[in-house]
N, C-alpha and C positions, 0 to 999 in steps of 0.2 A: 910827528903825526902828519905833517904836511905831505910828505912823500907817499905815505900810505893813502891819504885822501886822493892824491893825483892818480895813483895806480887804480884805485877803486873807480874814480870817475871815468877814466879811459875804458875800463872793462865794462862799466855800466852802459856806456854809449855803444861800444862794439857789440855787446850782447843784445842790446835793444834793437840796433839796426839790423843785425842778422836775424833776429826773431821776426821783425817786421817784413823783411825780404822773404823769409820762409813762409809766413802766413799770407802775405798779400800778393806774392809773385809765384813762388815755387809751388805751393799747394794748388792754386788754380791751374797752373800749367800741368800738374800731374793729374788732377781729378777732372778737369774740363777738357783739356786737349791731349791727355794721355802721354805726357812727356815727363817721366819721373827723374830725369838726370839731375835737374837743379835741386830737387828735394834731397837727393842723395848727397850732393855736394854741400849745399847750404845747411841741411839738417845736421850733418856730421860736424861741420865747422862750428855751428852754433852750440852743439853738444860739448865739443872740446872747449870752446870759449866760455861756456857756462861753468865748466869745472874751474877754469882760471878765475872767473868772476866770483865763484864761491870762496876760493882761497883769499882773494883780495878783500872781499866784503867781510869775511871772518876776521882777517888781520886788522882791518879798520875797526871793527866792533870790539875786538879785544883791546886794542890800543886806546880806544875811546871809553872803555869800560861801560858799554851799554848793557842794558838788561837783556835777559834771555828772549822775551817776546819781541823786543825791537830787533835783535839780531836775527831771529828767525824770519821776521817780515822782510828784512833787508835781503836775506839769502833767497827768499822765494820770489822777490821782485823780478828776477830775470826769466821767470817762466810765464809771465803774463805780458802780452804785447803792450807797449807804451809805459807799463808800470816801472820799468827800470829807469826811465827818464825822470819820473816823478820821485822815485825813491832816491835817486842821485841828488836831486835838488834838496830834498828833505835832509839827507845825510850831510850834505855840504853845509846847510844851515845849522844843523846841530853841532858840527865840528867847529865852525866859525864862531858860533855863539859861545861855545865853551872856551875858545881861545882868547876872546876879548875879555880883558880884566874888568871887573865890576867897577862902575863909576861911583865914586864916593862924593 
């Protein structure tokens, strides 16, 4: 499950950074200064990377045997700026807590 977690973490950061660039840089360039080029490039890239994020997040959720609501929340985290970073930290904590054997 460690490899699945690493793939998910990478995609969470990539998706989150692209979404922040889209919202904080590209959208103002388009709507304030009338330059839509960056929105087209970053928006398309984020959309593609979000699909990859969905696959990696779903793979992690299935391997970790998470509940349906937790899985859905994890999948939607790539659509809200900054939330993918928060979800990544929570998911990493959940996986690592499960991996540590109970202390007797």
